[in-house]
Structures are given as structure tokens and as C-alpha cells.
C-alpha positions in Angstrom: -5.8 7.9 -4.1 -5.2 6.3 -0.3 -4.0 10.0 0.4 -6.8 11.4 -1.4 -9.4 8.5 1.0 -7.3 10.2 4.2 -8.7 13.6 2.8 -12.2 12.8 2.2 -12.0 11.5 6.0 -10.4 14.3 7.5 -12.4 16.8 6.1 -15.5 14.8 6.6 -16.5 14.7 3.1 -17.3 10.9 2.8 -20.8 11.5 2.3 -20.3 14.7 0.3 -22.2 11.8 -2.2 -24.5 9.8 0.4 -25.3 6.4 -2.0 -23.7 4.7 -4.2 -22.8 4.1 -7.1 -25.1 7.5 -7.5 -23.7 10.1 -6.0 -27.0 11.2 -4.7 -30.3 10.3 -5.1 -30.7 9.3 -8.8 -27.8 11.4 -9.7 -24.1 9.8 -10.5 -22.6 13.2 -10.0 -22.9 15.4 -7.0 -26.7 17.7 -6.4 -26.7 21.3 -5.7 -27.6 22.2 -1.7 -27.9 17.9 -1.0 -24.5 18.5 0.5 -22.3 21.3 1.1 -20.0 21.8 -2.4 -16.6 21.7 -0.9 -17.5 18.6 0.2 -19.2 17.1 -2.9 -16.3 17.9 -4.5 -13.8 15.8 -2.3 -16.2 13.3 -2.4 -16.9 13.4 -6.0 -12.9 13.7 -6.7 -12.1 11.1 -5.0 -14.3 9.0 -6.4 -13.2 10.1 -10.5 -9.8 9.3 -9.2 -10.8 5.7 -9.6 -11.2 5.7 -13.2 -7.9 7.2 -13.3 -6.1 4.0 -11.0 -8.5 1.8 -13.8 -7.4 3.3 -16.8 -3.6 3.3 -16.1 -4.7 -1.0 -14.6 -6.1 -1.4 -17.8 -3.0 0.0 -20.0 -0.3 -2.1 -18.2 -2.8 -5.4 -18.4 -2.8 -4.9 -22.0 0.5 -4.3 -22.6 1.6 -7.2 -20.4 -0.2 -9.0 -22.6 0.3 -7.8 -26.2 5.1 -7.9 -25.0 3.6 -11.9 -24.2 5.5 -11.7 -20.7 5.4 -14.4 -18.4 2.7 -15.6 -16.0 3.8 -14.3 -12.7 3.5 -10.8 -14.5 0.2 -11.2 -15.8 -1.1 -12.4 -12.5 0.2 -9.7 -11.0 -1.5 -6.9 -13.7 -4.5 -8.7 -13.3 -4.7 -8.6 -9.7 -4.1 -4.9 -9.5 -6.8 -4.3 -12.1 -9.4 -6.4 -10.4 -8.3 -4.8 -6.8 -9.0 -1.8 -7.7 -12.7 -2.9 -9.0 -13.2 -4.7 -5.4 -11.6 -1.1 -4.0 -14.6 1.0 -5.2 -17.0 -2.0 -4.1 -16.0 -1.7 -0.5 -15.2 2.0 -0.5 -19.4 2.2 -2.2 -20.5 0.0 1.1 -18.8 2.3 3.2 -20.9 5.5 2.3 -24.2 2.8 2.8 -23.5 1.9 5.7 -22.8 4.9 7.3 -18.3 4.7 7.2 -18.8 2.5 10.3 -15.6 2.1 11.0 -14.8 -1.4 10.1 -15.9 -0.5 6.7 -13.3 2.0 6.3 -10.7 -0.6 7.8 -11.9 -3.4 5.4 -11.6 -0.1 2.6 -8.2 1.0 3.7 -6.5 -2.3 4.4 -7.4 -4.1 0.4 -4.9 -1.0 -0.8 -1.8 -1.6 1.1 -2.2 -5.2 -0.2 -2.2 -3.4 -3.9 0.2 -0.7 -3.2 2.8 -4.5 -2.6 1.2 -6.1 -5.9 2.1 -2.8 -7.5 5.4 -3.0 -5.9 6.1 -6.7 -7.0 4.8 -5.5 -10.4 7.4 -3.1 -11.1 10.5 -5.1 -9.8 9.4 -7.8 -11.9 8.9 -5.9 -15.0 12.3 -5.0 -15.3 13.5 -9.2 -15.2 14.0 -10.9 -18.5 11.6 -13.7 -18.7 14.1 -16.0 -20.1 16.1 -15.3 -16.8 17.3 -17.6 -14.5 15.7 -17.5 -10.3 18.3 -16.8 -8.4 18.3 -16.2 -4.5 20.3 -13.1 -4.1 20.3 -13.5 -0.5 20.0 -17.1 2.4 16.5 -18.0 2.2 17.0 -17.2 6.3 16.8 -14.0 5.3 14.2 -13.8 3.4 12.0 -15.6 5.9 12.7 -12.6 8.3 11.5 -10.8 5.1 8.6 -12.6 5.4 8.3 -12.3 9.0 8.8 -8.7 9.4 6.2 -7.9 6.4 3.8 -9.9 8.5 4.6 -7.7 11.4 3.7 -4.7 8.7 0.4 -6.5 8.2 -0.2 -6.0 11.7 0.7 -2.4 12.1 -1.2 -2.0 9.7 -4.3 -3.6 10.9 -3.7 -1.7 14.5 -3.6 1.5 12.9 -6.9 1.1 11.5 -8.3 0.7 15.2 -6.4 3.7 16.3 -7.9 5.9 13.6 -11.5 4.0 14.3 -11.8 5.1 18.2 -10.7 8.1 16.9 -11.8 11.6 16.0 -11.4 11.6 12.6 -14.9 9.5 10.8 -14.9 10.9 7.7 -18.4 13.0 7.7 -19.1 15.7 10.2 -23.0 14.6 10.9 -21.5 10.7 12.0 -19.8 12.0 15.0 -18.8 9.2 17.2 -21.8 7.1 16.7 -20.4 3.7 15.0 -16.6 4.3 16.0 -14.7 1.2 17.7 -15.2 1.8 21.3 -11.9 1.1 22.5 -9.7 3.8 24.9 -7.7 5.6 21.5 -4.7 6.2 24.3 -4.3 3.0 24.8 -4.9 1.7 21.6 -1.9 3.9 19.8 0.4 2.4 22.4 -0.6 -1.2 21.3 -0.5 0.3 18.0 3.1 1.5 18.5 4.3 -1.5 20.4 3.6 -3.3 16.9 5.1 -0.6 15.4 8.8 -1.4 17.2 8.8 -5.2 16.8 8.2 -4.1 13.1 11.1 -1.4 12.9 13.1 -4.6 15.3 12.3 -7.3 12.4 13.6 -4.8 9.4 16.7 -3.9 11.5 17.8 -7.7 11.8 17.4 -8.1 8.4 19.4 -5.0 7.0 21.8 -6.2 9.6 22.4 -10.0 8.3 22.1 -8.2 4.3 25.2 -5.9 5.7 26.9 -9.4 7.4 26.6 -11.6 4.3 27.7 -9.1 1.7 23.9 -9.0 0.2 24.0 -6.6 -3.2 24.0 -3.5 -2.9 20.4 -2.7 -4.4 18.8 -4.6 -1.7 21.2 -3.0 0.8 20.0 0.5 0.0 16.2 -0.5 -0.1 17.0 -1.5 3.4 18.4 1.7 4.2 15.9 3.5 2.7 13.6 1.5 4.3 14.7 2.1 7.8 14.8 5.8 6.9 10.8 5.8 5.8 9.9 4.1 8.9 11.2 6.8 11.2 9.6 9.3 8.9 6.3 7.5 9.5 7.5 7.1 13.4 8.1 11.4 13.7 4.6 12.0 12.7 2.4 9.1 14.8 4.3 10.7 17.9 3.1 14.1 16.2 -0.1 13.1 16.1 0.1 11.3 19.8 1.1 14.2 21.0 -1.1 17.3 19.4 -4.3 15.4 19.6 -4.5 14.4 15.7 -3.8 17.5 13.7 -5.9 16.9 10.0 -3.2 17.5 7.9 -0.9 14.6 10.2 -3.8 12.0 8.5 -2.4 12.2 4.8 1.0 12.7 5.5 1.2 9.1 7.7 -1.3 7.2 5.5 1.5 8.3 2.4 4.0 7.5 4.5 2.4 4.2 4.9 2.2 3.5 0.8 6.0 4.0 0.7 6.8 1.8 3.7 4.6 -0.8 2.3 6.1 -0.3 -1.4 9.9 -0.2 0.1 9.3 -3.5 2.2 7.5 -5.7 -0.7 11.0 -4.2 -2.8 13.4 -5.6 -0.1 11.4 -9.0 0.0 11.1 -9.1 -4.1 15.3 -8.8 -3.8 15.6 -11.8 -2.6 15.2 -13.3 -5.5 15.1 -12.5 -8.9 15.8 -13.1 -11.9 18.5 -12.7 -14.1 19.8 -13.0 -17.7 21.4 -16.1 -18.9 25.1 -16.3 -19.4 26.3 -16.1 -23.2 27.3 -19.7 -24.3 31.1 -18.6 -25.2 31.9 -21.0 -28.3 35.0 -22.9 -27.4 38.0 -23.0 -29.3 38.9 -25.5 -32.4 42.3 -27.1 -30.7 42.8 -28.5 -34.0 42.6 -25.1 -35.6 45.4 -23.8 -37.8 47.5 -21.0 -36.1 
């Protein structure tokens, strides 16, 4: 849904449904002629995806409850479901406020938090509930993964500011009104600088993992993450040099989700629950034979 949300923005379909929770005044569904049909279809389709996500979140939550999984998993599943509801409300507020840049940013950033939580939920579901928490690599490295995650959050925030200063407001009728009034080139340089800091932090984590002979699963995750950061970097370079072509925006948003997910995977590798070692019965010294 983060990708379809970006498609709404670059196609100028953000006000294809011009109110909320209705699509048009007095109607939950698009009204013919109230807006261009293609814009209505894109925006309304994006809204419908919320119900698909909500259904999946409810199914996961019910499955977790029925299976009696541990509290940590219960909390992740619950927050995921509630977060989707919150996101729908934030999206509605952004429409009611005519897609002011800061409302769109506030709508996007919680999506990345939900991606992080979903990634943690995925990792924790694979662990046994009766397992013992084991530190898989030194606390110093895990602390560095937290620092890298903080750097990533700054990258995401500055990214929304670049978007806020850019040309893709979300609706053709909005134009540059309500946009962030800063020099977009300067903002892009600041965004790039934060990305390089995040890349450096992630590279340092990866080097330390390799140096400390960390589990292969953690190392593979770190290598994939660095590769994804470079893909994201390449898309950003294309955007900067070609004036933000429309197709690059969904690609950039999609890769943001991938990078956030793998950052969460790497963080989760720092401490895993492992099955307790089976108790081997001691041989009876007095037994015959």
C-alpha cells in the first residue's frame, strides 16, 4: 500500500476522492463526473487496499491468539492492526487538509514504522515460545544497529521533506500551494548526506559482524541490506539528475520499505530465542553391563 499510495501522488489522484471517510460528499463510492475517472479509480482503489490489509492483520492477530503465542508476538500483531486503522485516519486527514505536505509526511512515516513492526513480527514468529533469549552478537554491535536505525529514521524524515518541496503534490489541482518552501536542491543534498551516514553505520555493523564471526544468517541479512541501500541510492541519483521522473517515485518508496524491513531483520538477529537443549539422561553407574 505504500507503493500504491505513491502512485496516487505521482498521478495527481490524491483528491480523486475529495473527502473522508466518504469518497465524494454523501457517497462512500466515487460519483461519476465528480473527478476524472482515472483519478477516482486510483484513489478509491488505494483506499480499498486498507480493508485488505486490515483483514490480513485481523487474521494474523486471531491466529496468534488461538495459538497462544507469547506476549511479544501478541503485542506486535495488535500494534500492526491498530496501526493500519490509524493510517487510514491519517490518510483521511491529509485529504481533508488538501494534501498539505506535512500531512502527507505524517501519513507516510507511520507506514515505515508498521513495516518495521511487521518485520519483527515475522522474525519472532519463527522462534519457539519456550526458547531462551540468546544474544547472537555482542551488545556493542546491537547498539550500532540501533544507531543505524536512528540514522535511517532521519533519512526517511528528510526524504519526506524533499518530497514536500517537490512537484508531486498528490493532486493536479493543488499545484505548489501548501508545499514546503525550501530550496529542493539543498534539501536533496541534506537527504543524501543523511543517507551516506546511514550507509556508513550499516557498513560498520557489517564489518563488525564479519570480524566477530557472527551467525551467517545475520551476515547475509547485512549484505542484502547494503545491496538494497545501493539500489535505493541509484534510484535517488536518477531522480536528482532527471528531475524526478514519475516512475522513480513508486520505485523509491518500494525500496524504502525493503530497506526498513531488512534493517529490522538485522536488528532482530541481535537477540533470538533458541530451543532449550534437550536433557540427556545420565547413565546409571550401578546398572548391569
